[in-house]
Backbone as ProteinMPNN parsed JSONL, in Angstrom:
{"seq_chain_A": "MNPFKQHGAFSWCELVTPDVAAAKEFYGPLFGWTLKEGPIGTIPYTVIEAGGREIGGMAPPPPNQPTMPPTWGVYITVDDIEATVEQAKALGGKVLLPPIPIEGTGKFTLIQDPQGATFCAIEYTQPS", "coords_chain_A": {"N_chain_A": [[0.843, -1.191, 0.0], [0.597, 2.155, -0.878], [0.9, 4.941, 0.986], [0.575, 7.523, 0.037], [-1.236, 7.374, -1.943], [-3.42, 6.033, -0.972], [-6.58, 6.453, 0.131], [-7.439, 7.603, 3.296], [-5.174, 6.695, 4.619], [-2.452, 7.173, 6.889], [-0.008, 9.403, 5.95], [2.112, 11.195, 6.27], [4.206, 12.787, 8.665], [4.773, 15.608, 10.718], [6.879, 17.939, 12.258], [6.468, 20.942, 13.845], [8.38, 23.507, 14.956], [10.021, 26.057, 16.86], [12.753, 25.839, 17.008], [14.355, 24.339, 14.886], [16.938, 23.388, 14.399], [17.804, 22.377, 16.919], [15.906, 20.354, 17.205], [16.627, 18.665, 15.112], [19.138, 17.836, 16.016], [18.378, 16.275, 18.156], [16.364, 14.344, 17.254], [17.498, 13.166, 14.925], [19.899, 11.586, 15.691], [18.598, 10.013, 17.641], [16.692, 8.381, 16.316], [18.049, 7.594, 14.069], [17.593, 8.97, 11.739], [17.871, 10.368, 8.449], [18.361, 13.656, 7.56], [17.287, 16.072, 5.413], [17.856, 19.193, 3.962], [15.761, 21.675, 2.502], [13.709, 23.965, 0.795], [10.119, 24.41, 0.895], [8.366, 25.812, -1.367], [8.61, 29.016, -0.301], [9.267, 28.493, 2.273], [11.518, 27.439, 4.783], [12.529, 24.045, 5.076], [12.874, 20.795, 6.433], [13.345, 17.596, 5.362], [12.499, 14.407, 6.535], [14.033, 11.285, 6.497], [13.724, 7.771, 6.746], [15.247, 4.73, 6.633], [15.833, 5.218, 3.944], [13.497, 6.204, 2.923], [11.238, 8.878, 2.463], [9.525, 10.215, 5.155], [8.48, 12.264, 6.646], [8.604, 15.654, 7.984], [10.225, 18.701, 9.136], [9.682, 21.985, 10.328], [9.803, 25.574, 10.868], [7.478, 27.529, 12.882], [4.535, 28.923, 11.242], [4.728, 32.214, 9.745], [2.608, 33.83, 10.639], [2.046, 32.783, 13.112], [4.08, 32.977, 15.228], [4.571, 32.266, 17.909], [3.71, 29.712, 18.248], [3.576, 26.627, 19.945], [6.0, 23.893, 20.036], [5.032, 21.107, 18.118], [3.885, 17.911, 17.015], [2.375, 16.825, 14.024], [-0.068, 15.034, 12.06], [-0.686, 13.769, 8.773], [-3.331, 12.77, 6.755], [-4.158, 10.929, 3.964], [-6.417, 11.88, 1.406], [-8.893, 11.431, -1.163], [-10.381, 13.526, -2.199], [-10.206, 16.664, -1.264], [-12.005, 18.806, -0.843], [-14.494, 17.508, -0.589], [-13.934, 16.027, 1.695], [-13.64, 18.053, 3.626], [-16.282, 19.055, 3.702], [-17.658, 16.753, 4.564], [-16.467, 16.333, 7.065], [-17.37, 18.604, 8.464], [-20.133, 18.06, 8.424], [-20.182, 15.877, 10.081], [-19.717, 16.945, 12.53], [-17.217, 18.027, 12.957], [-14.655, 20.628, 12.946], [-13.385, 22.946, 10.652], [-10.311, 24.157, 10.797], [-8.421, 25.331, 9.257], [-8.818, 26.283, 6.064], [-8.677, 24.466, 2.882], [-5.407, 24.578, 1.557], [-3.03, 25.216, -0.945], [-0.03, 23.296, -1.518], [2.928, 23.867, -2.891], [3.796, 21.948, -5.66], [2.911, 19.604, -4.483], [0.189, 19.246, -3.518], [-2.937, 19.765, -1.865], [-3.799, 20.823, 1.45], [-5.633, 20.614, 4.561], [-6.579, 21.698, 7.837], [-8.171, 20.043, 10.378], [-10.428, 19.752, 13.116], [-11.556, 17.255, 15.228], [-14.779, 16.205, 16.672], [-14.153, 15.776, 19.365], [-11.977, 17.347, 19.852], [-9.393, 16.727, 18.973], [-6.804, 17.297, 16.584], [-5.945, 17.124, 13.078], [-4.338, 16.868, 9.883], [-5.708, 16.739, 6.666], [-4.83, 15.59, 3.469], [-4.656, 16.054, 0.003], [-2.991, 14.637, -2.491], [-1.49, 15.81, -5.42], [0.551, 14.986, -6.897], [1.336, 12.088, -6.443], [3.661, 10.218, -4.472]], "CA_chain_A": [[0.0, 0.0, 0.0], [1.296, 3.435, -0.933], [0.075, 5.865, 1.777], [0.337, 8.759, -0.699], [-2.326, 7.117, -2.875], [-4.488, 5.302, -0.296], [-7.512, 7.285, 0.896], [-7.566, 7.228, 4.699], [-3.902, 6.245, 5.189], [-1.521, 8.156, 7.421], [1.013, 9.484, 4.913], [3.201, 12.144, 6.557], [4.244, 13.369, 10.008], [5.504, 16.861, 10.61], [7.163, 18.662, 13.484], [6.582, 22.403, 13.771], [9.138, 23.901, 16.134], [10.791, 27.281, 16.647], [14.186, 25.532, 16.976], [14.528, 23.163, 14.026], [18.306, 22.877, 14.574], [17.827, 21.545, 18.13], [15.099, 19.157, 16.933], [17.438, 17.79, 14.264], [20.191, 17.259, 16.866], [17.749, 15.284, 19.031], [15.678, 13.254, 16.558], [18.371, 12.471, 13.972], [20.618, 10.501, 16.356], [17.702, 9.142, 18.403], [16.032, 7.405, 15.449], [18.868, 7.281, 12.909], [17.005, 9.612, 10.568], [18.621, 11.245, 7.561], [17.629, 14.922, 7.501], [17.68, 16.803, 4.203], [17.37, 20.566, 3.885], [15.203, 22.129, 1.239], [12.488, 24.738, 1.022], [8.85, 24.091, 0.238], [8.017, 27.176, -1.751], [9.533, 29.957, 0.335], [9.412, 28.101, 3.678], [12.603, 26.484, 5.018], [11.926, 22.768, 5.423], [13.771, 19.655, 6.562], [12.662, 16.33, 5.088], [12.964, 13.292, 7.353], [14.069, 9.981, 5.838], [14.024, 6.592, 7.55], [15.43, 3.604, 5.734], [15.846, 5.681, 2.564], [12.151, 6.61, 2.504], [10.764, 10.12, 3.071], [8.396, 9.905, 6.047], [7.961, 13.444, 7.329], [9.394, 16.859, 7.875], [10.331, 19.668, 10.237], [9.642, 23.366, 9.853], [9.482, 26.565, 11.889], [6.06, 27.935, 12.862], [4.194, 29.877, 10.185], [4.988, 33.604, 10.131], [1.475, 34.433, 11.346], [1.914, 32.142, 14.425], [5.46, 32.802, 15.683], [4.662, 31.713, 19.267], [3.132, 28.371, 18.253], [4.463, 25.699, 20.653], [6.405, 22.739, 19.245], [3.988, 20.095, 18.035], [3.876, 16.956, 15.916], [1.086, 16.709, 13.348], [-0.184, 13.929, 11.107], [-1.41, 14.008, 7.534], [-4.08, 11.611, 6.288], [-4.447, 11.061, 2.54], [-7.816, 11.839, 0.948], [-9.05, 11.523, -2.618], [-11.03, 14.791, -2.56], [-10.094, 17.511, -0.073], [-13.232, 19.59, -0.648], [-15.517, 16.589, -0.073], [-13.54, 15.684, 3.068], [-13.983, 19.217, 4.45], [-17.747, 19.083, 3.875], [-18.071, 15.614, 5.382], [-16.012, 16.588, 8.438], [-18.31, 19.561, 9.063], [-21.411, 17.373, 8.608], [-20.03, 14.923, 11.185], [-19.487, 17.674, 13.781], [-15.86, 18.544, 13.05], [-14.437, 22.037, 12.612], [-12.278, 23.201, 9.742], [-9.514, 25.217, 11.41], [-7.668, 25.95, 8.181], [-9.397, 25.804, 4.802], [-7.66, 23.879, 1.998], [-4.321, 25.452, 1.117], [-2.115, 24.486, -1.832], [1.39, 23.124, -1.21], [3.573, 23.87, -4.201], [4.352, 20.693, -6.131], [2.477, 18.457, -3.682], [-1.263, 19.083, -3.483], [-3.641, 20.701, -0.977], [-4.085, 20.263, 2.762], [-6.527, 21.338, 5.438], [-6.473, 21.327, 9.248], [-9.509, 19.737, 10.885], [-10.555, 19.35, 14.517], [-12.684, 16.332, 15.37], [-15.723, 16.673, 17.694], [-13.566, 15.68, 20.714], [-10.933, 18.362, 19.978], [-8.114, 16.327, 18.368], [-6.602, 17.893, 15.266], [-5.178, 16.395, 12.077], [-4.377, 17.442, 8.544], [-6.066, 15.901, 5.534], [-4.058, 16.051, 2.317], [-4.929, 15.498, -1.325], [-1.766, 14.737, -3.284], [-1.669, 15.927, -6.858], [1.682, 14.283, -7.479], [1.648, 11.04, -5.457], [5.026, 9.653, -4.477]], "C_chain_A": [[0.885, 1.251, 0.0], [0.445, 4.452, -0.184], [-0.204, 7.186, 1.08], [-0.83, 8.607, -1.672], [-3.553, 6.505, -2.21], [-5.348, 6.235, 0.556], [-7.62, 6.731, 2.322], [-6.279, 6.775, 5.358], [-3.13, 7.424, 5.784], [-0.34, 8.206, 6.452], [2.2, 10.375, 5.253], [3.083, 12.578, 7.999], [5.128, 14.593, 9.942], [5.651, 17.506, 11.974], [7.263, 20.147, 13.166], [7.238, 22.831, 15.072], [9.913, 25.188, 15.867], [12.299, 27.021, 16.563], [14.41, 24.229, 16.201], [15.914, 22.556, 14.226], [18.387, 21.961, 15.799], [17.027, 20.259, 17.919], [15.898, 18.162, 16.094], [18.531, 17.099, 15.082], [19.628, 16.173, 17.783], [17.234, 14.078, 18.238], [16.568, 12.477, 15.591], [19.116, 11.31, 14.63], [19.693, 9.514, 17.084], [17.122, 8.032, 17.533], [16.855, 7.011, 14.219], [18.326, 7.874, 11.622], [18.06, 10.349, 9.758], [17.767, 12.496, 7.384], [18.171, 15.745, 6.34], [17.029, 18.179, 4.189], [16.8, 20.866, 2.508], [13.922, 22.891, 1.493], [11.276, 24.095, 0.354], [8.285, 25.463, -0.096], [9.053, 28.101, -1.151], [9.815, 29.606, 1.791], [10.599, 27.154, 3.828], [12.004, 25.179, 5.538], [13.007, 21.703, 5.497], [12.95, 18.394, 6.338], [13.322, 15.237, 5.915], [12.912, 12.021, 6.505], [14.398, 8.906, 6.861], [14.135, 5.42, 6.584], [15.394, 3.991, 4.27], [14.5, 6.149, 2.045], [11.757, 7.906, 3.216], [9.499, 9.832, 3.871], [7.787, 11.134, 6.709], [8.871, 14.635, 7.16], [9.392, 17.682, 9.146], [10.347, 21.062, 9.641], [9.419, 24.31, 11.031], [7.993, 26.901, 11.828], [5.782, 28.894, 11.705], [4.416, 31.309, 10.664], [3.84, 34.254, 10.907], [1.231, 33.798, 12.714], [3.296, 31.917, 15.038], [5.598, 32.195, 17.081], [4.031, 30.329, 19.38], [4.082, 27.416, 18.984], [4.873, 24.538, 19.739], [5.309, 21.672, 19.271], [4.213, 19.183, 16.839], [2.482, 16.92, 15.332], [1.111, 15.549, 12.374], [-0.991, 14.365, 9.905], [-2.062, 12.694, 7.115], [-4.476, 11.871, 4.844], [-5.945, 10.993, 2.278], [-7.837, 11.973, -0.568], [-9.563, 12.889, -3.056], [-11.078, 15.686, -1.323], [-11.367, 18.3, 0.2], [-14.347, 18.716, -0.07], [-15.211, 16.204, 1.369], [-13.891, 16.817, 4.027], [-15.485, 19.246, 4.734], [-18.232, 17.94, 4.76], [-17.658, 15.797, 6.837], [-16.965, 17.543, 9.145], [-19.646, 18.882, 9.35], [-21.369, 16.396, 9.787], [-19.697, 15.608, 12.511], [-18.079, 18.184, 13.967], [-15.808, 20.02, 12.695], [-13.252, 22.132, 11.661], [-11.518, 24.401, 10.292], [-8.693, 25.983, 10.378], [-8.248, 25.423, 6.875], [-8.306, 25.235, 3.901], [-6.693, 24.919, 1.442], [-3.421, 24.644, 0.185], [-0.7, 24.425, -1.256], [2.073, 22.949, -2.558], [4.198, 22.513, -4.533], [3.873, 19.453, -5.402], [0.982, 18.215, -3.756], [-1.911, 20.156, -2.645], [-3.851, 20.014, 0.367], [-5.026, 21.173, 3.522], [-6.292, 20.86, 6.866], [-7.877, 21.2, 9.809], [-9.42, 19.357, 12.356], [-11.759, 18.427, 14.619], [-13.598, 16.804, 16.498], [-15.18, 16.6, 19.129], [-12.427, 16.673, 20.924], [-9.582, 17.981, 19.395], [-8.004, 16.929, 16.97], [-5.747, 16.987, 14.382], [-5.254, 17.172, 10.775], [-4.831, 16.376, 7.56], [-5.339, 16.477, 4.332], [-4.47, 15.296, 1.069], [-3.671, 15.721, -2.154], [-2.108, 14.85, -4.757], [-0.553, 15.211, -7.595], [2.102, 13.197, -6.501], [3.067, 10.514, -5.613], [4.963, 8.159, -4.704]], "O_chain_A": [[1.813, 1.365, 0.801], [-0.634, 4.805, -0.66], [-1.12, 7.907, 1.476], [-1.355, 9.602, -2.171], [-4.622, 6.461, -2.819], [-4.893, 6.745, 1.58], [-7.861, 5.54, 2.521], [-6.28, 6.493, 6.556], [-3.154, 8.531, 5.246], [0.266, 7.175, 6.162], [3.218, 10.306, 4.565], [1.973, 12.725, 8.51], [6.113, 14.622, 9.205], [4.694, 17.61, 12.742], [8.053, 20.555, 12.314], [6.725, 22.556, 16.157], [10.41, 25.388, 14.759], [13.047, 27.882, 16.099], [14.625, 23.167, 16.786], [16.053, 21.333, 14.223], [18.977, 20.883, 15.724], [17.422, 19.196, 18.398], [15.85, 16.957, 16.34], [18.817, 15.92, 14.871], [20.348, 15.242, 18.145], [17.614, 12.939, 18.508], [16.415, 11.264, 15.45], [18.989, 10.169, 14.185], [19.978, 8.317, 17.134], [17.063, 6.877, 17.955], [16.413, 6.189, 13.416], [18.571, 7.346, 10.537], [19.022, 10.885, 10.309], [16.576, 12.398, 7.089], [19.357, 16.072, 6.291], [15.82, 18.316, 4.378], [17.29, 20.378, 1.49], [13.123, 22.485, 2.337], [11.398, 23.344, -0.615], [7.793, 26.179, 0.775], [10.241, 27.988, -1.453], [10.526, 30.341, 2.476], [10.695, 26.17, 3.094], [11.077, 25.2, 6.347], [13.951, 21.714, 4.707], [11.971, 18.152, 7.044], [14.548, 15.152, 5.987], [11.896, 11.715, 5.88], [15.243, 9.102, 7.734], [13.216, 5.155, 5.809], [14.975, 3.195, 3.43], [14.366, 6.46, 0.862], [11.923, 8.023, 4.43], [8.53, 9.282, 3.349], [6.695, 11.058, 7.273], [9.777, 14.644, 6.327], [8.661, 17.401, 10.096], [10.942, 21.298, 8.59], [8.908, 23.898, 12.072], [7.324, 26.595, 10.841], [6.683, 29.593, 11.241], [4.303, 31.587, 11.858], [4.073, 35.13, 11.74], [0.313, 34.212, 13.421], [3.652, 30.777, 15.339], [6.657, 31.656, 17.403], [3.836, 29.826, 20.486], [5.275, 27.392, 18.68], [4.171, 24.233, 18.775], [4.738, 21.378, 20.321], [4.674, 19.623, 15.786], [1.501, 16.978, 16.073], [2.174, 15.131, 11.917], [-1.869, 15.222, 10.005], [-1.425, 11.64, 7.121], [-5.06, 12.909, 4.531], [-6.651, 10.162, 2.849], [-6.931, 12.546, -1.173], [-9.233, 13.363, -4.143], [-11.907, 15.478, -0.437], [-11.767, 18.447, 1.355], [-15.062, 19.142, 0.838], [-16.127, 16.068, 2.181], [-14.388, 16.566, 5.125], [-15.902, 19.439, 5.876], [-19.109, 18.128, 5.603], [-18.415, 15.453, 7.745], [-17.329, 17.317, 10.299], [-20.233, 19.103, 10.409], [-22.394, 16.122, 10.412], [-19.426, 14.935, 13.506], [-17.758, 18.724, 15.026], [-16.784, 20.592, 12.208], [-12.235, 21.467, 11.856], [-12.015, 25.527, 10.26], [-8.319, 27.135, 10.596], [-8.171, 24.223, 6.612], [-7.124, 25.495, 4.131], [-7.087, 25.971, 0.937], [-3.085, 23.501, 0.495], [-0.234, 25.359, -0.603], [1.813, 21.982, -3.274], [5.025, 21.998, -3.78], [4.368, 18.356, -5.663], [0.548, 17.096, -4.029], [-1.506, 21.318, -2.689], [-4.053, 18.802, 0.437], [-5.199, 22.344, 3.181], [-5.851, 19.73, 7.076], [-8.677, 22.132, 9.727], [-8.458, 18.722, 12.789], [-12.85, 18.764, 14.159], [-13.229, 17.727, 17.223], [-15.69, 17.287, 20.015], [-11.954, 16.833, 22.049], [-8.694, 18.831, 19.325], [-9.002, 17.053, 16.26], [-4.94, 16.195, 14.868], [-6.123, 18.024, 10.591], [-4.379, 15.233, 7.625], [-5.237, 17.695, 4.182], [-4.614, 14.073, 1.074], [-3.327, 16.857, -2.479], [-2.915, 14.081, -5.279], [-0.689, 14.871, -8.77], [3.104, 13.348, -5.802], [3.593, 10.385, -6.719], [6.0, 7.496, -4.743]]}, "name": "protein", "num_of_chains": 1, "seq": "MNPFKQHGAFSWCELVTPDVAAAKEFYGPLFGWTLKEGPIGTIPYTVIEAGGREIGGMAPPPPNQPTMPPTWGVYITVDDIEATVEQAKALGGKVLLPPIPIEGTGKFTLIQDPQGATFCAIEYTQPS"}
């Protein structure tokens, strides 16, 4: 199963932290990750590889949320981001961030479930 193509699969994990350098010094040796630098659009980004496979990333908080605390987030693959947003709302969820394009990747949204847990749904336009 390719999690980038499978609707409902966890496909990416991402750490947002104000100190990416310190996170790299901790997580790289702890898990044996290879960490590759590269921007996503204009945002500095570190891609995490485990066993030669890209599994996630690290980035600083968005410019409009500079005091955001460090947090891990998950991305779940969906076939249709707009339909997922509508279904989440119908099931009692809240859309905290409407679908946003990620250059060269697809679109993602941030959703809060009825109990308060948050996750990102992502529609890949260029599946890996």
